[in-house]
DSSP file (Angstrom, degrees, kcal/mol; ACC not computed):
  #  RESIDUE AA STRUCTURE BP1 BP2  ACC     N-H-->O    O-->H-N    N-H-->O    O-->H-N    TCO  KAPPA ALPHA  PHI   PSI    X-CA   Y-CA   Z-CA
    1    1 A M              0   0    0      0, 0.0     2,-0.4     0, 0.0     0, 0.0   0.000 360.0 360.0 360.0 131.3   -4.9  -40.6    2.4
    2    2 A K        -     0   0    0      1,-0.0     2,-0.2     0, 0.0     0, 0.0  -0.702 360.0-127.7 -89.1 130.4   -6.7  -37.4    3.4
    3    3 A D        -     0   0    0     -2,-0.4    -1,-0.0     1,-0.1     3,-0.0  -0.517  21.7-120.7 -75.4 141.5   -4.9  -34.1    3.0
    4    4 A K        -     0   0    0     -2,-0.2     2,-0.1     1,-0.1    -1,-0.1  -0.589  34.6-103.8 -75.9 141.3   -4.8  -31.8    5.9
    5    5 A P        -     0   0    0      0, 0.0     2,-0.3     0, 0.0    -1,-0.1  -0.436  37.9-124.5 -64.7 139.6   -6.3  -28.4    5.3
    6    6 A T        -     0   0    0     -2,-0.1    -3,-0.0    -3,-0.0     0, 0.0  -0.676  16.3-139.9 -89.5 140.3   -3.7  -25.8    4.8
    7    7 A K        -     0   0    0     -2,-0.3     3,-0.1     1,-0.1    -1,-0.0  -0.727  27.4-104.8 -93.4 145.7   -3.6  -22.8    7.0
    8    8 A P        -     0   0    0      0, 0.0    -1,-0.1     0, 0.0     2,-0.0  -0.364  49.0 -92.8 -64.2 151.1   -2.9  -19.4    5.5
    9    9 A P        -     0   0    0      0, 0.0     5,-0.1     0, 0.0    -3,-0.0  -0.320  39.1-115.5 -65.9 147.5    0.6  -18.1    6.3
   10   10 A S    >>  -     0   0    0      1,-0.1     3,-1.2    -3,-0.1     4,-0.8  -0.469  27.5-110.3 -76.1 155.8    1.0  -16.0    9.4
   11   11 A P  G >4 S+     0   0    0      0, 0.0     3,-0.6     0, 0.0    -1,-0.1   0.834 118.9  55.9 -55.8 -32.7    2.2  -12.4    8.7
   12   12 A D  G 34 S+     0   0    0      1,-0.2    -2,-0.0     0, 0.0     0, 0.0   0.762 104.7  52.3 -72.1 -24.4    5.6  -13.2   10.3
   13   13 A S  G <4 S+     0   0    0     -3,-1.2     2,-0.3     2,-0.1    -1,-0.2   0.575  86.7  98.4 -89.5  -8.5    6.2  -16.1    8.0
   14   14 A V  S << S-     0   0    0     -4,-0.8     5,-0.1    -3,-0.6     0, 0.0  -0.623  80.6-112.8 -81.3 135.8    5.6  -14.1    4.8
   15   15 A G     >  -     0   0    0     -2,-0.3     4,-2.4     1,-0.1     5,-0.2  -0.169  26.3-107.3 -64.1 160.8    8.8  -12.9    3.1
   16   16 A A  H  > S+     0   0    0      1,-0.2     4,-1.1     2,-0.2    -1,-0.1   0.873 119.6  50.4 -59.3 -40.8    9.6   -9.2    3.0
   17   17 A S  H  4 S+     0   0    0      1,-0.2    -1,-0.2     2,-0.2     4,-0.2   0.877 113.4  45.9 -68.7 -35.2    8.8   -8.9   -0.8
   18   18 A D  H >4 S+     0   0    0      1,-0.2     3,-1.6     2,-0.2    -2,-0.2   0.852 104.6  62.3 -72.4 -34.3    5.5  -10.6   -0.3
   19   19 A R  H >< S+     0   0    0     -4,-2.4     3,-0.6     1,-0.3    -1,-0.2   0.822  97.2  57.7 -62.5 -31.6    4.6   -8.5    2.7
   20   20 A S  T 3< S+     0   0    0     -4,-1.1    45,-1.7     1,-0.2    -1,-0.3   0.593  88.6  77.3 -77.3  -8.4    4.7   -5.3    0.6
   21   21 A E  T <  S+     0   0    0     -3,-1.6    -1,-0.2    -4,-0.2     2,-0.2  -0.027  74.2 107.3 -90.3  32.1    2.0   -6.8   -1.7
   22   22 A I  S <  S-     0   0    0     -3,-0.6    42,-3.1     1,-0.0     2,-0.4  -0.626  74.2-106.1-100.8 166.5   -0.7   -6.0    0.8
   23   23 A F  E     -A   63   0A   0     40,-0.2     2,-0.4    -2,-0.2    40,-0.2  -0.736  24.7-155.9 -93.9 141.6   -3.3   -3.3    0.6
   24   24 A W  E     -A   62   0A   0     38,-3.1    38,-2.7    -2,-0.4     2,-0.1  -0.957  12.4-138.5-112.8 134.1   -3.2   -0.2    2.7
   25   25 A D     >  -     0   0    0     -2,-0.4     4,-2.5    36,-0.2     5,-0.2  -0.294  36.8 -92.5 -80.1 175.3   -6.4    1.8    3.4
   26   26 A L  H  > S+     0   0    0     34,-0.4     4,-2.6     1,-0.2     5,-0.2   0.874 125.2  54.9 -59.7 -39.5   -6.4    5.6    3.3
   27   27 A R  H  > S+     0   0    0      1,-0.2     4,-2.1     2,-0.2    -1,-0.2   0.921 110.7  45.5 -60.5 -44.1   -5.7    5.9    7.0
   28   28 A T  H  > S+     0   0    0      2,-0.2     4,-2.9     1,-0.2     5,-0.2   0.908 111.5  52.3 -66.3 -41.8   -2.6    3.8    6.7
   29   29 A V  H  X S+     0   0    0     -4,-2.5     4,-2.3     1,-0.2     6,-0.4   0.912 110.6  47.7 -61.7 -42.4   -1.4    5.6    3.6
   30   30 A T  H  X S+     0   0    0     -4,-2.6     4,-2.0    -5,-0.2    -1,-0.2   0.898 114.0  47.5 -65.8 -38.6   -1.8    9.0    5.3
   31   31 A Q  H  < S+     0   0    0     -4,-2.1    -2,-0.2    -5,-0.2    -1,-0.2   0.913 115.5  44.2 -67.1 -42.3    0.1    7.6    8.4
   32   32 A K  H  < S+     0   0    0     -4,-2.9    -2,-0.2     1,-0.2    -1,-0.2   0.845 124.3  32.8 -73.1 -34.4    2.9    6.1    6.3
   33   33 A T  H  < S-     0   0    0     -4,-2.3    -2,-0.2    -5,-0.2    -1,-0.2   0.722  94.0-131.6 -95.9 -23.5    3.4    9.1    3.9
   34   34 A G     <  +     0   0    0     -4,-2.0     2,-0.2     1,-0.3    -3,-0.1   0.543  64.5 131.2  80.0   6.4    2.6   12.0    6.2
   35   35 A L        -     0   0    0     -6,-0.4    -1,-0.3    -5,-0.2    -2,-0.2  -0.625  58.3-118.1 -91.2 151.4    0.3   13.4    3.5
   36   36 A S     >  -     0   0    0     -2,-0.2     4,-2.3    -3,-0.1     5,-0.2  -0.397  27.5-108.5 -79.7 165.2   -3.3   14.5    4.2
   37   37 A R  H  > S+     0   0    0      1,-0.2     4,-2.2     2,-0.2     5,-0.2   0.920 120.6  51.1 -57.1 -46.3   -6.2   12.9    2.5
   38   38 A A  H  > S+     0   0    0      1,-0.2     4,-2.3     2,-0.2    -1,-0.2   0.895 109.5  49.8 -61.9 -41.1   -6.8   15.9    0.3
   39   39 A T  H  > S+     0   0    0      2,-0.2     4,-3.0     1,-0.2     5,-0.2   0.900 108.5  52.8 -66.1 -40.9   -3.1   16.0   -0.8
   40   40 A I  H  X S+     0   0    0     -4,-2.3     4,-2.3     1,-0.2    -2,-0.2   0.945 113.1  43.3 -59.4 -48.6   -3.2   12.3   -1.7
   41   41 A Y  H  X S+     0   0    0     -4,-2.2     4,-2.1     2,-0.2    -1,-0.2   0.858 113.4  52.1 -68.0 -34.3   -6.3   12.7   -3.9
   42   42 A R  H  X S+     0   0    0     -4,-2.3     4,-1.3    -5,-0.2    -2,-0.2   0.936 111.0  46.9 -65.1 -46.4   -4.8   15.9   -5.4
   43   43 A Y  H  <>S+     0   0    0     -4,-3.0     5,-3.2     1,-0.2     6,-0.5   0.892 110.9  52.9 -61.6 -40.3   -1.6   14.1   -6.3
   44   44 A M  H ><5S+     0   0    0     -4,-2.3     3,-1.3     4,-0.2    -1,-0.2   0.909 105.4  53.9 -61.8 -41.7   -3.6   11.2   -7.8
   45   45 A A  H 3<5S+     0   0    0     -4,-2.1    -1,-0.2     1,-0.3    -2,-0.2   0.816 111.1  46.6 -62.4 -30.5   -5.5   13.6  -10.0
   46   46 A R  T 3<5S-     0   0    0     -4,-1.3    -1,-0.3    -3,-0.2    -2,-0.2   0.487 117.0-114.5 -87.2  -4.7   -2.2   15.0  -11.3
   47   47 A G  T < 5S+     0   0    0     -3,-1.3    -3,-0.2    -4,-0.5    -2,-0.1   0.708  85.8 118.3  77.0  20.2   -0.8   11.4  -11.8
   48   48 A A      < +     0   0    0     -5,-3.2    -4,-0.2    -6,-0.2    -5,-0.1   0.239  66.1  48.7-104.3  11.5    1.8   12.1   -9.1
   49   49 A F  S    S-     0   0    0     -6,-0.5    -2,-0.1    -5,-0.2    18,-0.1  -0.991  97.2 -87.2-147.8 148.1    0.7    9.3   -6.7
   50   50 A P        -     0   0    0      0, 0.0    -2,-0.1     0, 0.0     2,-0.1  -0.187  51.3-106.0 -56.2 146.9   -0.1    5.6   -7.2
   51   51 A P        -     0   0    0      0, 0.0    12,-0.4     0, 0.0     2,-0.1  -0.382  30.2-116.7 -73.4 152.5   -3.7    4.9   -8.2
   52   52 A R        -     0   0    0     10,-0.1     2,-0.4    -2,-0.1    10,-0.2  -0.473  25.1-138.4 -81.7 160.4   -6.1    3.4   -5.7
   53   53 A R  E     -B   61   0B   0      8,-3.6     8,-2.2    -2,-0.1     2,-0.6  -0.941  14.4-120.4-121.2 142.6   -7.7    0.0   -6.3
   54   54 A K  E     +B   60   0B   0     -2,-0.4     6,-0.2     6,-0.2     8,-0.0  -0.742  34.9 170.3 -80.3 120.1  -11.2   -1.1   -5.7
   55   55 A V  E     -     0   0B   0      4,-1.9     5,-0.2    -2,-0.6    -1,-0.1   0.428  61.5 -24.1-111.8  -2.9  -11.0   -4.0   -3.1
   56   56 A G  E >  S-B   59   0B   0      3,-1.2     3,-2.2     0, 0.0     2,-0.3  -0.959  96.3 -39.5 173.8 176.2  -14.7   -4.3   -2.4
   57   57 A P  T 3  S-     0   0    0      0, 0.0     3,-0.1     0, 0.0    -3,-0.0  -0.414 129.6  -7.5 -59.9 118.2  -18.1   -2.6   -2.4
   58   58 A G  T 3  S+     0   0    0     -2,-0.3     2,-0.4     1,-0.2    -4,-0.0   0.657 114.3 112.2  70.7  15.6  -17.4    0.9   -1.2
   59   59 A R  E <   +B   56   0B   0     -3,-2.2    -4,-1.9   -34,-0.0    -3,-1.2  -0.978  38.1 175.0-126.9 132.0  -13.8    0.1   -0.4
   60   60 A V  E     +B   54   0B   0     -2,-0.4   -34,-0.4    -6,-0.2     2,-0.3  -0.923   5.5 168.4-127.3 158.0  -10.6    1.3   -2.0
   61   61 A A  E     -B   53   0B   0     -8,-2.2    -8,-3.6    -2,-0.3     2,-0.4  -0.962  27.1-119.8-158.2 169.2   -7.0    0.8   -1.1
   62   62 A W  E     -A   24   0A   0    -38,-2.7   -38,-3.1    -2,-0.3     2,-0.4  -0.899  32.0-107.9-116.4 146.2   -3.4    1.2   -2.4
   63   63 A L  E >>  -A   23   0A   0    -12,-0.4     4,-1.9    -2,-0.4     3,-0.5  -0.618  26.2-140.7 -69.5 126.2   -0.8   -1.5   -3.0
   64   64 A A  H 3> S+     0   0    0    -42,-3.1     4,-2.8    -2,-0.4     5,-0.2   0.885 100.0  57.4 -56.8 -40.4    1.7   -1.0   -0.2
   65   65 A S  H 3> S+     0   0    0    -45,-1.7     4,-2.3   -43,-0.3    -1,-0.2   0.864 106.3  49.2 -62.1 -36.1    4.6   -1.7   -2.6
   66   66 A E  H <> S+     0   0    0     -3,-0.5     4,-2.4     2,-0.2    -1,-0.2   0.897 112.2  47.2 -70.3 -40.0    3.5    1.1   -5.0
   67   67 A V  H  X S+     0   0    0     -4,-1.9     4,-2.4     2,-0.2    -2,-0.2   0.907 113.1  49.4 -67.2 -40.6    3.2    3.6   -2.1
   68   68 A I  H  X S+     0   0    0     -4,-2.8     4,-2.2     2,-0.2    -2,-0.2   0.926 111.3  49.1 -63.4 -44.5    6.6    2.5   -0.8
   69   69 A S  H  X S+     0   0    0     -4,-2.3     4,-1.1     1,-0.2    -2,-0.2   0.916 110.7  50.7 -60.4 -43.1    8.2    2.9   -4.3
   70   70 A W  H >X S+     0   0    0     -4,-2.4     3,-0.6     1,-0.2     4,-0.6   0.924 108.3  53.1 -59.9 -43.7    6.6    6.3   -4.6
   71   71 A S  H >< S+     0   0    0     -4,-2.4     3,-1.1     1,-0.3    -2,-0.2   0.912 109.5  47.5 -58.6 -44.4    8.1    7.3   -1.2
   72   72 A F  H 3< S+     0   0    0     -4,-2.2    -1,-0.3     1,-0.2    -2,-0.2   0.681 104.6  62.1 -72.7 -16.1   11.6    6.3   -2.3
   73   73 A S  H << S+     0   0    0     -4,-1.1    -1,-0.2    -3,-0.6    -2,-0.2   0.587  79.4 108.0 -83.0  -9.5   11.2    8.2   -5.6
   74   74 A R  S << S-     0   0    0     -3,-1.1    -3,-0.0    -4,-0.6     2,-0.0  -0.420  81.5-101.3 -68.8 142.3   10.8   11.5   -3.7
   75   75 A P        -     0   0    0      0, 0.0     2,-0.4     0, 0.0    -1,-0.1  -0.299  30.1-122.7 -66.1 146.9   13.8   13.8   -4.1
   76   76 A V        -     0   0    0     -3,-0.1     2,-0.5     1,-0.0    -3,-0.0  -0.739  23.8-124.4 -87.8 135.9   16.3   14.0   -1.2
   77   77 A I        -     0   0    0     -2,-0.4     2,-0.1     2,-0.0    -1,-0.0  -0.703  23.9-131.1 -83.3 123.8   16.8   17.5    0.2
   78   78 A A              0   0    0     -2,-0.5    -1,-0.0     1,-0.1     0, 0.0  -0.464 360.0 360.0 -73.1 145.0   20.5   18.5    0.1
   79   79 A R              0   0    0     -2,-0.1    -1,-0.1     0, 0.0    -2,-0.0   0.459 360.0 360.0 -86.3 360.0   21.9   19.9    3.3
C-alpha cells in the first residue's frame, strides 16, 4: 500500500503553543514591540532583549515565543 504524501499543517490548524514557535523578522519584531530597530539592537547588546537567530545566509530572526515572553516580563505602570 502506497502512503499518501503528507501536507504541512495550515497555520490555522497549528495549536497556539506551536504557533508561537515561529520566527519573526526585524520588521515584525518592531511592529509587535513598538521598539525601533536601534533600540532592539541596543537592548540586545545589554542582554535586555532576546537574541536573534541566524535562519539563513544574510537572514536573522527572533523566536516569536521569546519576544512574547520578553513583552510580558516588562513592568506594568501603576496608575
